[in-house]
BALOBA-1460 file (C-alpha; in Angstrom, 3 decimals):
// residues 360
<rec num="1" residu="m" x="15.707" y="-49.337" z="11.058"/>
<rec num="2" residu="k" x="16.188" y="-50.522" z="7.450"/>
<rec num="3" residu="k" x="13.001" y="-51.986" z="5.952"/>
<rec num="4" residu="i" x="13.099" y="-54.796" z="3.414"/>
<rec num="5" residu="i" x="10.801" y="-57.394" z="1.809"/>
<rec num="6" residu="l" x="12.453" y="-60.750" z="1.077"/>
<rec num="7" residu="d" x="10.999" y="-62.779" z="-1.805"/>
<rec num="8" residu="a" x="11.568" y="-66.376" z="-0.665"/>
<rec num="9" residu="r" x="9.303" y="-68.131" z="-3.184"/>
<rec num="10" residu="k" x="12.281" y="-69.945" z="-4.756"/>
<rec num="11" residu="l" x="13.265" y="-71.380" z="-1.366"/>
<rec num="12" residu="n" x="13.087" y="-74.993" z="-2.547"/>
<rec num="13" residu="d" x="14.912" y="-74.473" z="-5.847"/>
<rec num="14" residu="y" x="18.344" y="-75.976" z="-6.369"/>
<rec num="15" residu="g" x="21.090" y="-73.345" z="-6.367"/>
<rec num="16" residu="i" x="19.044" y="-70.208" z="-5.689"/>
<rec num="17" residu="g" x="17.244" y="-72.107" z="-2.923"/>
<rec num="18" residu="e" x="20.507" y="-72.662" z="-1.048"/>
<rec num="19" residu="y" x="21.368" y="-68.998" z="-1.533"/>
<rec num="20" residu="i" x="18.008" y="-67.954" z="-0.025"/>
<rec num="21" residu="k" x="18.230" y="-70.426" z="2.865"/>
<rec num="22" residu="n" x="21.514" y="-68.919" z="3.998"/>
<rec num="23" residu="l" x="21.150" y="-65.235" z="3.134"/>
<rec num="24" residu="f" x="17.552" y="-64.370" z="3.946"/>
<rec num="25" residu="p" x="17.486" y="-65.728" z="7.532"/>
<rec num="26" residu="s" x="20.657" y="-63.720" z="8.236"/>
<rec num="27" residu="i" x="18.959" y="-60.558" z="7.011"/>
<rec num="28" residu="k" x="15.759" y="-61.403" z="8.904"/>
<rec num="29" residu="n" x="17.614" y="-62.049" z="12.132"/>
<rec num="30" residu="s" x="19.862" y="-58.997" z="11.866"/>
<rec num="31" residu="e" x="19.084" y="-56.160" z="14.266"/>
<rec num="32" residu="n" x="19.640" y="-53.705" z="11.415"/>
<rec num="33" residu="f" x="16.630" y="-54.784" z="9.356"/>
<rec num="34" residu="e" x="12.878" y="-54.840" z="9.705"/>
<rec num="35" residu="s" x="11.910" y="-57.629" z="7.310"/>
<rec num="36" residu="k" x="8.814" y="-59.105" z="5.727"/>
<rec num="37" residu="i" x="9.068" y="-62.458" z="3.909"/>
<rec num="38" residu="i" x="7.042" y="-63.556" z="0.907"/>
<rec num="39" residu="f" x="6.187" y="-67.248" z="0.593"/>
<rec num="40" residu="s" x="3.972" y="-68.958" z="-1.947"/>
<rec num="41" residu="n" x="1.127" y="-70.941" z="-0.423"/>
<rec num="42" residu="e" x="2.654" y="-74.316" z="-1.223"/>
<rec num="43" residu="e" x="5.875" y="-73.522" z="0.616"/>
<rec num="44" residu="i" x="6.427" y="-74.978" z="4.054"/>
<rec num="45" residu="i" x="7.792" y="-72.288" z="6.326"/>
<rec num="46" residu="n" x="10.690" y="-73.933" z="8.119"/>
<rec num="47" residu="p" x="11.116" y="-72.528" z="11.645"/>
<rec num="48" residu="n" x="14.655" y="-73.930" z="11.706"/>
<rec num="49" residu="l" x="15.569" y="-71.362" z="9.059"/>
<rec num="50" residu="f" x="13.802" y="-68.192" z="10.123"/>
<rec num="51" residu="g" x="12.892" y="-68.948" z="13.710"/>
<rec num="52" residu="e" x="9.393" y="-68.242" z="14.939"/>
<rec num="53" residu="l" x="7.814" y="-65.736" z="12.572"/>
<rec num="54" residu="d" x="5.106" y="-63.316" z="13.637"/>
<rec num="55" residu="q" x="2.016" y="-63.318" z="11.464"/>
<rec num="56" residu="d" x="2.827" y="-59.746" z="10.442"/>
<rec num="57" residu="d" x="6.259" y="-60.872" z="9.164"/>
<rec num="58" residu="v" x="4.820" y="-63.242" z="6.538"/>
<rec num="59" residu="i" x="3.131" y="-62.370" z="3.251"/>
<rec num="60" residu="m" x="1.487" y="-65.411" z="1.683"/>
<rec num="61" residu="v" x="0.754" y="-65.341" z="-2.041"/>
<rec num="62" residu="k" x="-0.544" y="-67.834" z="-4.574"/>
<rec num="63" residu="s" x="1.633" y="-66.699" z="-7.462"/>
<rec num="64" residu="p" x="4.507" y="-69.000" z="-8.426"/>
<rec num="65" residu="n" x="7.646" y="-67.592" z="-10.000"/>
<rec num="66" residu="y" x="7.506" y="-66.791" z="-13.718"/>
<rec num="67" residu="s" x="3.707" y="-66.547" z="-13.697"/>
<rec num="68" residu="l" x="1.662" y="-63.700" z="-15.154"/>
<rec num="69" residu="r" x="-0.242" y="-63.509" z="-11.887"/>
<rec num="70" residu="e" x="2.809" y="-62.513" z="-9.798"/>
<rec num="71" residu="h" x="3.067" y="-59.172" z="-11.583"/>
<rec num="72" residu="f" x="-0.339" y="-58.168" z="-10.224"/>
<rec num="73" residu="e" x="-0.867" y="-60.117" z="-7.000"/>
<rec num="74" residu="i" x="2.432" y="-59.272" z="-5.318"/>
<rec num="75" residu="p" x="2.419" y="-55.488" z="-5.990"/>
<rec num="76" residu="n" x="-1.071" y="-55.456" z="-4.516"/>
<rec num="77" residu="a" x="-0.017" y="-57.567" z="-1.510"/>
<rec num="78" residu="v" x="2.843" y="-55.179" z="-0.635"/>
<rec num="79" residu="s" x="1.167" y="-51.918" z="-1.617"/>
<rec num="80" residu="h" x="1.091" y="-50.824" z="2.043"/>
<rec num="81" residu="l" x="4.864" y="-51.358" z="2.290"/>
<rec num="82" residu="e" x="6.161" y="-48.846" z="-0.247"/>
<rec num="83" residu="d" x="8.759" y="-47.651" z="2.257"/>
<rec num="84" residu="h" x="10.384" y="-51.123" z="2.084"/>
<rec num="85" residu="y" x="12.998" y="-52.229" z="-0.435"/>
<rec num="86" residu="y" x="12.020" y="-55.379" z="-2.309"/>
<rec num="87" residu="f" x="14.797" y="-58.013" z="-2.465"/>
<rec num="88" residu="s" x="14.392" y="-60.357" z="-5.432"/>
<rec num="89" residu="p" x="16.922" y="-63.233" z="-5.713"/>
<rec num="90" residu="h" x="16.397" y="-63.304" z="-9.493"/>
<rec num="91" residu="y" x="16.110" y="-60.654" z="-12.193"/>
<rec num="92" residu="v" x="12.523" y="-61.669" z="-13.015"/>
<rec num="93" residu="f" x="10.584" y="-59.811" z="-10.321"/>
<rec num="94" residu="p" x="6.957" y="-58.592" z="-10.028"/>
<rec num="95" residu="y" x="7.121" y="-56.011" z="-12.807"/>
<rec num="96" residu="f" x="4.580" y="-53.510" z="-11.496"/>
<rec num="97" residu="l" x="6.151" y="-53.096" z="-8.064"/>
<rec num="98" residu="k" x="6.481" y="-49.513" z="-6.849"/>
<rec num="99" residu="n" x="9.119" y="-50.444" z="-4.262"/>
<rec num="100" residu="e" x="12.778" y="-49.731" z="-4.814"/>
<rec num="101" residu="l" x="14.567" y="-52.941" z="-5.736"/>
<rec num="102" residu="i" x="17.503" y="-55.005" z="-4.540"/>
<rec num="103" residu="i" x="18.271" y="-57.633" z="-7.178"/>
<rec num="104" residu="t" x="20.726" y="-60.492" z="-7.541"/>
<rec num="105" residu="i" x="21.456" y="-61.420" z="-11.151"/>
<rec num="106" residu="h" x="23.029" y="-64.878" z="-11.196"/>
<rec num="107" residu="d" x="23.702" y="-65.221" z="-14.917"/>
<rec num="108" residu="l" x="22.771" y="-63.861" z="-18.330"/>
<rec num="109" residu="i" x="22.522" y="-67.127" z="-20.217"/>
<rec num="110" residu="h" x="19.296" y="-66.068" z="-21.986"/>
<rec num="111" residu="f" x="21.100" y="-63.125" z="-23.545"/>
<rec num="112" residu="k" x="24.447" y="-64.795" z="-24.275"/>
<rec num="113" residu="f" x="22.799" y="-67.745" z="-26.055"/>
<rec num="114" residu="p" x="19.333" y="-66.501" z="-27.078"/>
<rec num="115" residu="h" x="19.055" y="-69.132" z="-29.841"/>
<rec num="116" residu="y" x="18.818" y="-71.814" z="-27.152"/>
<rec num="117" residu="f" x="15.613" y="-70.333" z="-25.725"/>
<rec num="118" residu="k" x="12.383" y="-70.663" z="-27.680"/>
<rec num="119" residu="p" x="10.102" y="-68.963" z="-28.396"/>
<rec num="120" residu="e" x="12.108" y="-65.769" z="-28.913"/>
<rec num="121" residu="i" x="9.492" y="-63.764" z="-27.020"/>
<rec num="122" residu="k" x="10.860" y="-65.271" z="-23.789"/>
<rec num="123" residu="v" x="14.204" y="-63.568" z="-24.306"/>
<rec num="124" residu="e" x="12.598" y="-60.286" z="-25.314"/>
<rec num="125" residu="f" x="10.388" y="-60.469" z="-22.229"/>
<rec num="126" residu="a" x="13.427" y="-61.092" z="-20.007"/>
<rec num="127" residu="k" x="15.222" y="-58.077" z="-21.509"/>
<rec num="128" residu="k" x="12.459" y="-55.805" z="-20.210"/>
<rec num="129" residu="f" x="13.282" y="-56.800" z="-16.634"/>
<rec num="130" residu="i" x="17.006" y="-56.167" z="-17.026"/>
<rec num="131" residu="k" x="16.353" y="-52.791" z="-18.629"/>
<rec num="132" residu="k" x="13.927" y="-51.790" z="-15.873"/>
<rec num="133" residu="i" x="16.520" y="-52.780" z="-13.250"/>
<rec num="134" residu="k" x="19.108" y="-50.588" z="-14.970"/>
<rec num="135" residu="n" x="16.823" y="-47.602" z="-15.508"/>
<rec num="136" residu="s" x="15.271" y="-47.667" z="-12.034"/>
<rec num="137" residu="g" x="18.567" y="-47.312" z="-10.190"/>
<rec num="138" residu="s" x="18.091" y="-50.640" z="-8.401"/>
<rec num="139" residu="k" x="20.725" y="-51.988" z="-6.015"/>
<rec num="140" residu="v" x="22.282" y="-54.723" z="-8.126"/>
<rec num="141" residu="f" x="24.328" y="-57.714" z="-7.024"/>
<rec num="142" residu="t" x="25.841" y="-60.412" z="-9.180"/>
<rec num="143" residu="v" x="27.905" y="-63.500" z="-8.457"/>
<rec num="144" residu="s" x="31.044" y="-63.021" z="-10.565"/>
<rec num="145" residu="e" x="33.165" y="-60.391" z="-12.278"/>
<rec num="146" residu="n" x="32.278" y="-62.117" z="-15.536"/>
<rec num="147" residu="s" x="28.552" y="-61.559" z="-14.950"/>
<rec num="148" residu="r" x="29.233" y="-57.909" z="-14.061"/>
<rec num="149" residu="k" x="31.114" y="-57.547" z="-17.362"/>
<rec num="150" residu="d" x="28.163" y="-59.128" z="-19.199"/>
<rec num="151" residu="l" x="25.817" y="-56.548" z="-17.656"/>
<rec num="152" residu="v" x="28.113" y="-53.736" z="-18.751"/>
<rec num="153" residu="d" x="28.672" y="-55.108" z="-22.268"/>
<rec num="154" residu="l" x="25.148" y="-56.311" z="-23.042"/>
<rec num="155" residu="f" x="23.019" y="-53.698" z="-21.281"/>
<rec num="156" residu="g" x="25.247" y="-50.713" z="-20.583"/>
<rec num="157" residu="f" x="25.240" y="-50.928" z="-16.793"/>
<rec num="158" residu="d" x="27.681" y="-48.638" z="-15.034"/>
<rec num="159" residu="y" x="30.489" y="-50.897" z="-13.806"/>
<rec num="160" residu="d" x="30.533" y="-49.440" z="-10.289"/>
<rec num="161" residu="s" x="26.752" y="-49.777" z="-9.902"/>
<rec num="162" residu="v" x="27.018" y="-53.590" z="-9.846"/>
<rec num="163" residu="n" x="28.294" y="-55.271" z="-6.690"/>
<rec num="164" residu="v" x="30.057" y="-58.636" z="-7.050"/>
<rec num="165" residu="i" x="29.742" y="-61.186" z="-4.267"/>
<rec num="166" residu="h" x="30.797" y="-64.743" z="-5.048"/>
<rec num="167" residu="n" x="28.405" y="-67.488" z="-4.030"/>
<rec num="168" residu="g" x="29.213" y="-69.751" z="-1.108"/>
<rec num="169" residu="l" x="28.972" y="-73.507" z="-0.782"/>
<rec num="170" residu="p" x="26.532" y="-74.892" z="1.795"/>
<rec num="171" residu="e" x="28.275" y="-76.150" z="4.920"/>
<rec num="172" residu="i" x="27.218" y="-79.736" z="4.209"/>
<rec num="173" residu="f" x="29.736" y="-79.924" z="1.338"/>
<rec num="174" residu="f" x="32.594" y="-79.617" z="3.819"/>
<rec num="175" residu="k" x="31.257" y="-82.293" z="6.183"/>
<rec num="176" residu="f" x="32.752" y="-85.701" z="5.463"/>
<rec num="177" residu="k" x="30.685" y="-88.717" z="6.423"/>
<rec num="178" residu="k" x="31.443" y="-91.250" z="3.739"/>
<rec num="179" residu="g" x="28.710" y="-93.755" z="3.042"/>
<rec num="180" residu="a" x="28.662" y="-96.946" z="0.994"/>
<rec num="181" residu="n" x="29.942" y="-96.957" z="-2.564"/>
<rec num="182" residu="p" x="26.818" y="-96.363" z="-4.704"/>
<rec num="183" residu="k" x="28.206" y="-98.056" z="-7.834"/>
<rec num="184" residu="p" x="29.957" y="-101.400" z="-8.433"/>
<rec num="185" residu="f" x="32.296" y="-99.899" z="-11.049"/>
<rec num="186" residu="p" x="34.687" y="-96.950" z="-11.432"/>
<rec num="187" residu="y" x="33.070" y="-93.782" z="-12.788"/>
<rec num="188" residu="i" x="33.692" y="-90.151" z="-13.589"/>
<rec num="189" residu="m" x="31.034" y="-87.519" z="-12.956"/>
<rec num="190" residu="y" x="29.206" y="-84.509" z="-14.300"/>
<rec num="191" residu="t" x="26.497" y="-82.561" z="-12.441"/>
<rec num="192" residu="g" x="23.915" y="-80.359" z="-14.122"/>
<rec num="193" residu="n" x="21.342" y="-80.609" z="-16.873"/>
<rec num="194" residu="f" x="21.285" y="-81.414" z="-20.590"/>
<rec num="195" residu="k" x="20.731" y="-77.872" z="-21.898"/>
<rec num="196" residu="p" x="22.762" y="-77.033" z="-25.026"/>
<rec num="197" residu="h" x="25.155" y="-74.610" z="-23.330"/>
<rec num="198" residu="k" x="26.249" y="-77.371" z="-20.951"/>
<rec num="199" residu="n" x="28.104" y="-78.855" z="-23.935"/>
<rec num="200" residu="l" x="27.471" y="-82.483" z="-23.006"/>
<rec num="201" residu="k" x="27.831" y="-83.594" z="-26.610"/>
<rec num="202" residu="v" x="31.568" y="-82.910" z="-26.363"/>
<rec num="203" residu="l" x="31.837" y="-84.822" z="-23.081"/>
<rec num="204" residu="l" x="29.955" y="-87.792" z="-24.533"/>
<rec num="205" residu="k" x="32.130" y="-87.860" z="-27.642"/>
<rec num="206" residu="a" x="35.289" y="-87.672" z="-25.494"/>
<rec num="207" residu="f" x="33.984" y="-90.504" z="-23.334"/>
<rec num="208" residu="g" x="33.365" y="-92.539" z="-26.475"/>
<rec num="209" residu="i" x="36.992" y="-91.979" z="-27.498"/>
<rec num="210" residu="i" x="38.465" y="-93.275" z="-24.228"/>
<rec num="211" residu="s" x="35.889" y="-96.007" z="-23.546"/>
<rec num="212" residu="e" x="37.757" y="-98.661" z="-25.555"/>
<rec num="213" residu="k" x="40.863" y="-98.204" z="-23.397"/>
<rec num="214" residu="f" x="38.845" y="-98.223" z="-20.175"/>
<rec num="215" residu="p" x="35.887" y="-100.589" z="-20.757"/>
<rec num="216" residu="s" x="34.964" y="-100.812" z="-17.067"/>
<rec num="217" residu="l" x="34.727" y="-97.024" z="-16.653"/>
<rec num="218" residu="r" x="31.301" y="-95.364" z="-16.515"/>
<rec num="219" residu="l" x="30.089" y="-91.776" z="-16.860"/>
<rec num="220" residu="v" x="27.529" y="-90.658" z="-14.261"/>
<rec num="221" residu="l" x="25.459" y="-87.641" z="-15.310"/>
<rec num="222" residu="a" x="24.018" y="-86.407" z="-12.016"/>
<rec num="223" residu="g" x="20.825" y="-84.415" z="-12.477"/>
<rec num="224" residu="v" x="20.425" y="-85.352" z="-16.157"/>
<rec num="225" residu="e" x="17.145" y="-86.994" z="-17.156"/>
<rec num="226" residu="k" x="16.876" y="-89.845" z="-19.647"/>
<rec num="227" residu="s" x="15.848" y="-88.512" z="-23.046"/>
<rec num="228" residu="k" x="15.650" y="-89.466" z="-26.705"/>
<rec num="229" residu="e" x="18.419" y="-86.983" z="-27.515"/>
<rec num="230" residu="l" x="20.748" y="-88.437" z="-24.884"/>
<rec num="231" residu="f" x="20.009" y="-91.958" z="-26.140"/>
<rec num="232" residu="r" x="20.649" y="-90.881" z="-29.751"/>
<rec num="233" residu="i" x="24.092" y="-89.508" z="-28.891"/>
<rec num="234" residu="t" x="25.167" y="-92.417" z="-26.699"/>
<rec num="235" residu="e" x="24.023" y="-94.857" z="-29.382"/>
<rec num="236" residu="k" x="26.096" y="-92.962" z="-31.944"/>
<rec num="237" residu="y" x="29.261" y="-93.432" z="-29.858"/>
<rec num="238" residu="d" x="28.319" y="-96.947" z="-28.695"/>
<rec num="239" residu="i" x="28.362" y="-95.966" z="-24.995"/>
<rec num="240" residu="t" x="24.683" y="-96.247" z="-24.051"/>
<rec num="241" residu="n" x="25.335" y="-98.900" z="-21.402"/>
<rec num="242" residu="m" x="28.278" y="-96.909" z="-20.029"/>
<rec num="243" residu="v" x="26.436" y="-93.608" z="-19.427"/>
<rec num="244" residu="i" x="24.203" y="-93.283" z="-16.374"/>
<rec num="245" residu="p" x="21.799" y="-90.322" z="-16.116"/>
<rec num="246" residu="t" x="20.476" y="-90.115" z="-12.560"/>
<rec num="247" residu="g" x="17.642" y="-87.622" z="-12.931"/>
<rec num="248" residu="y" x="16.971" y="-85.434" z="-9.905"/>
<rec num="249" residu="i" x="18.912" y="-86.433" z="-6.789"/>
<rec num="250" residu="k" x="19.059" y="-85.031" z="-3.275"/>
<rec num="251" residu="t" x="22.169" y="-83.317" z="-1.937"/>
<rec num="252" residu="e" x="23.100" y="-86.300" z="0.222"/>
<rec num="253" residu="e" x="23.013" y="-88.597" z="-2.824"/>
<rec num="254" residu="l" x="25.110" y="-86.128" z="-4.802"/>
<rec num="255" residu="l" x="27.728" y="-86.016" z="-2.048"/>
<rec num="256" residu="n" x="27.937" y="-89.797" z="-1.954"/>
<rec num="257" residu="l" x="28.328" y="-90.019" z="-5.727"/>
<rec num="258" residu="l" x="31.063" y="-87.379" z="-5.675"/>
<rec num="259" residu="d" x="32.907" y="-89.108" z="-2.838"/>
<rec num="260" residu="f" x="33.311" y="-92.357" z="-4.787"/>
<rec num="261" residu="s" x="33.908" y="-90.852" z="-8.233"/>
<rec num="262" residu="e" x="37.325" y="-90.879" z="-9.871"/>
<rec num="263" residu="f" x="37.087" y="-87.164" z="-10.716"/>
<rec num="264" residu="f" x="34.705" y="-84.561" z="-12.125"/>
<rec num="265" residu="v" x="34.251" y="-83.147" z="-15.653"/>
<rec num="266" residu="f" x="32.437" y="-79.900" z="-16.481"/>
<rec num="267" residu="p" x="32.339" y="-79.008" z="-20.208"/>
<rec num="268" residu="s" x="30.035" y="-75.963" z="-19.952"/>
<rec num="269" residu="l" x="30.104" y="-73.128" z="-22.496"/>
<rec num="270" residu="y" x="28.789" y="-70.545" z="-20.030"/>
<rec num="271" residu="e" x="28.250" y="-70.197" z="-16.284"/>
<rec num="272" residu="g" x="27.284" y="-67.120" z="-14.300"/>
<rec num="273" residu="f" x="29.126" y="-68.678" z="-11.380"/>
<rec num="274" residu="g" x="29.602" y="-72.453" z="-11.603"/>
<rec num="275" residu="f" x="28.604" y="-74.368" z="-8.484"/>
<rec num="276" residu="p" x="29.154" y="-77.986" z="-9.695"/>
<rec num="277" residu="p" x="32.961" y="-77.957" z="-10.123"/>
<rec num="278" residu="l" x="33.397" y="-76.156" z="-6.789"/>
<rec num="279" residu="e" x="31.150" y="-78.732" z="-5.147"/>
<rec num="280" residu="a" x="33.359" y="-81.486" z="-6.530"/>
<rec num="281" residu="m" x="36.491" y="-79.703" z="-5.287"/>
<rec num="282" residu="s" x="34.981" y="-79.425" z="-1.817"/>
<rec num="283" residu="r" x="34.760" y="-83.252" z="-1.817"/>
<rec num="284" residu="k" x="38.468" y="-83.480" z="-2.719"/>
<rec num="285" residu="k" x="37.922" y="-84.426" z="-6.340"/>
<rec num="286" residu="a" x="40.069" y="-83.249" z="-9.242"/>
<rec num="287" residu="v" x="38.147" y="-81.210" z="-11.817"/>
<rec num="288" residu="i" x="38.426" y="-80.915" z="-15.595"/>
<rec num="289" residu="s" x="36.685" y="-77.769" z="-16.827"/>
<rec num="290" residu="t" x="36.474" y="-75.208" z="-19.601"/>
<rec num="291" residu="k" x="37.454" y="-71.582" z="-19.037"/>
<rec num="292" residu="c" x="34.091" y="-70.348" z="-20.343"/>
<rec num="293" residu="g" x="31.980" y="-67.696" z="-18.655"/>
<rec num="294" residu="s" x="32.993" y="-67.257" z="-15.037"/>
<rec num="295" residu="l" x="34.659" y="-70.660" z="-14.689"/>
<rec num="296" residu="s" x="38.300" y="-69.569" z="-14.932"/>
<rec num="297" residu="e" x="37.541" y="-66.694" z="-12.544"/>
<rec num="298" residu="v" x="35.923" y="-68.965" z="-9.960"/>
<rec num="299" residu="l" x="38.192" y="-72.013" z="-10.329"/>
<rec num="300" residu="e" x="41.455" y="-70.114" z="-10.990"/>
<rec num="301" residu="e" x="44.461" y="-72.478" z="-11.225"/>
<rec num="302" residu="s" x="42.772" y="-75.301" z="-9.352"/>
<rec num="303" residu="a" x="41.257" y="-77.093" z="-12.356"/>
<rec num="304" residu="v" x="42.592" y="-78.914" z="-15.416"/>
<rec num="305" residu="y" x="41.327" y="-76.945" z="-18.421"/>
<rec num="306" residu="f" x="40.487" y="-77.978" z="-21.981"/>
<rec num="307" residu="d" x="39.210" y="-76.405" z="-25.198"/>
<rec num="308" residu="p" x="35.381" y="-76.767" z="-25.082"/>
<rec num="309" residu="a" x="35.273" y="-77.426" z="-28.828"/>
<rec num="310" residu="s" x="37.751" y="-80.317" z="-28.681"/>
<rec num="311" residu="p" x="36.518" y="-83.744" z="-27.546"/>
<rec num="312" residu="d" x="39.955" y="-85.096" z="-28.462"/>
<rec num="313" residu="e" x="41.698" y="-82.780" z="-25.996"/>
<rec num="314" residu="l" x="39.142" y="-83.631" z="-23.330"/>
<rec num="315" residu="a" x="39.761" y="-87.350" z="-23.916"/>
<rec num="316" residu="v" x="43.501" y="-86.770" z="-23.413"/>
<rec num="317" residu="k" x="42.854" y="-84.915" z="-20.132"/>
<rec num="318" residu="i" x="40.516" y="-87.656" z="-18.905"/>
<rec num="319" residu="e" x="43.116" y="-90.321" z="-19.663"/>
<rec num="320" residu="k" x="45.791" y="-88.241" z="-17.909"/>
<rec num="321" residu="l" x="43.779" y="-88.119" z="-14.684"/>
<rec num="322" residu="l" x="42.915" y="-91.808" z="-14.927"/>
<rec num="323" residu="t" x="46.513" y="-92.931" z="-15.329"/>
<rec num="324" residu="d" x="48.640" y="-90.337" z="-13.509"/>
<rec num="325" residu="t" x="47.736" y="-90.613" z="-9.832"/>
<rec num="326" residu="s" x="50.235" y="-87.993" z="-8.661"/>
<rec num="327" residu="f" x="48.837" y="-85.481" z="-11.178"/>
<rec num="328" residu="r" x="45.327" y="-86.260" z="-10.004"/>
<rec num="329" residu="s" x="46.328" y="-85.930" z="-6.335"/>
<rec num="330" residu="e" x="47.867" y="-82.529" z="-7.041"/>
<rec num="331" residu="f" x="44.543" y="-81.202" z="-8.336"/>
<rec num="332" residu="e" x="42.536" y="-82.911" z="-5.603"/>
<rec num="333" residu="e" x="44.557" y="-80.997" z="-3.019"/>
<rec num="334" residu="k" x="44.590" y="-77.732" z="-4.981"/>
<rec num="335" residu="g" x="40.860" y="-77.912" z="-5.589"/>
<rec num="336" residu="y" x="39.913" y="-78.640" z="-2.004"/>
<rec num="337" residu="l" x="41.999" y="-75.788" z="-0.610"/>
<rec num="338" residu="h" x="40.532" y="-73.459" z="-3.221"/>
<rec num="339" residu="s" x="36.945" y="-74.483" z="-2.463"/>
<rec num="340" residu="t" x="37.325" y="-73.495" z="1.187"/>
<rec num="341" residu="k" x="37.452" y="-69.842" z="0.078"/>
<rec num="342" residu="f" x="33.789" y="-70.071" z="-0.986"/>
<rec num="343" residu="t" x="31.790" y="-70.358" z="2.229"/>
<rec num="344" residu="m" x="28.235" y="-69.271" z="2.915"/>
<rec num="345" residu="e" x="29.507" y="-67.245" z="5.870"/>
<rec num="346" residu="k" x="31.734" y="-65.205" z="3.567"/>
<rec num="347" residu="m" x="28.908" y="-64.681" z="1.074"/>
<rec num="348" residu="v" x="26.419" y="-63.609" z="3.743"/>
<rec num="349" residu="s" x="28.960" y="-61.274" z="5.329"/>
<rec num="350" residu="g" x="29.503" y="-59.616" z="1.952"/>
<rec num="351" residu="y" x="25.798" y="-58.973" z="1.430"/>
<rec num="352" residu="l" x="25.242" y="-57.640" z="4.948"/>
<rec num="353" residu="k" x="28.197" y="-55.294" z="4.565"/>
<rec num="354" residu="h" x="26.745" y="-53.812" z="1.374"/>
<rec num="355" residu="l" x="23.139" y="-53.741" z="2.592"/>
<rec num="356" residu="n" x="24.137" y="-51.917" z="5.751"/>
<rec num="357" residu="k" x="25.534" y="-49.115" z="3.566"/>
<rec num="358" residu="i" x="22.299" y="-48.694" z="1.629"/>
<rec num="359" residu="e" x="19.979" y="-45.934" z="2.763"/>
<rec num="360" residu="l" x="16.813" y="-47.971" z="3.220"/>
């Protein structure tokens, strides 16, 4: 029987949380594994995910992710389980663990754009984890060929030591139950945050360029919080009343916004995988994207691409999709068919196949 500890403390996070909710129960419920699951005390253990858990299956800790405490509390909590692998869904793991590691590295944004992350000590601290993963002979997974290449180029990983398994979309994205139109005007969409590598300044400038031709059009920034910097930029391009940051929204709200949007724009400079444009494709929306990071690998020929440094080119592509309905329909169909390749079932199957080969 293969023995494994599953670190589920990020269960409620967006992105990684969906990954955990689909992968970890499949490992726990597999006859090939004897599993223990780590939860932080504030987590609610959902029996619909893992089924009824025996007390011996659960390890409760107080340490949140990215805390100093986790590096001491968790190694102590699992010290009697040194014959178990420790599966961390992120490259920041309890540093003083003695267990052999299984790690998923989702992206290397901190190392590709270190100037975006202050203070610099954060990046140097993160490097120690990547180097320990490499030097300890951990079982390493990542979510794209691009991220595997980054590990090879930036840290000298052996190419064949890194297993690539593309992420899958949660099943809910393929279930169509259209609600009421959430906005009384036409709008295009972006999903994500306002971090510098998301390149929203270019999107906002492009929107400013086309706004005079399409005065009723709005730009919905799903997941983006209101901020002084956002206000400064929208004021500069005279589009403040045309740009709508939603802040945090639930999946159901996101689906409804996508369903009634004209199309989706994703100007990112780097993605380890790139969930948002795939999510839009799964809702039968055309996507405009850059080719940066893993995006061209994941989206292939199913997106309309533009130069991430050119707001003028982006404005042209936006206008093309607004005015050429047959062109837009072509990419709606292409995108949807492409998105169906990225299912959770396929992702989970890939992990189980690899894990079953590991001598645990």
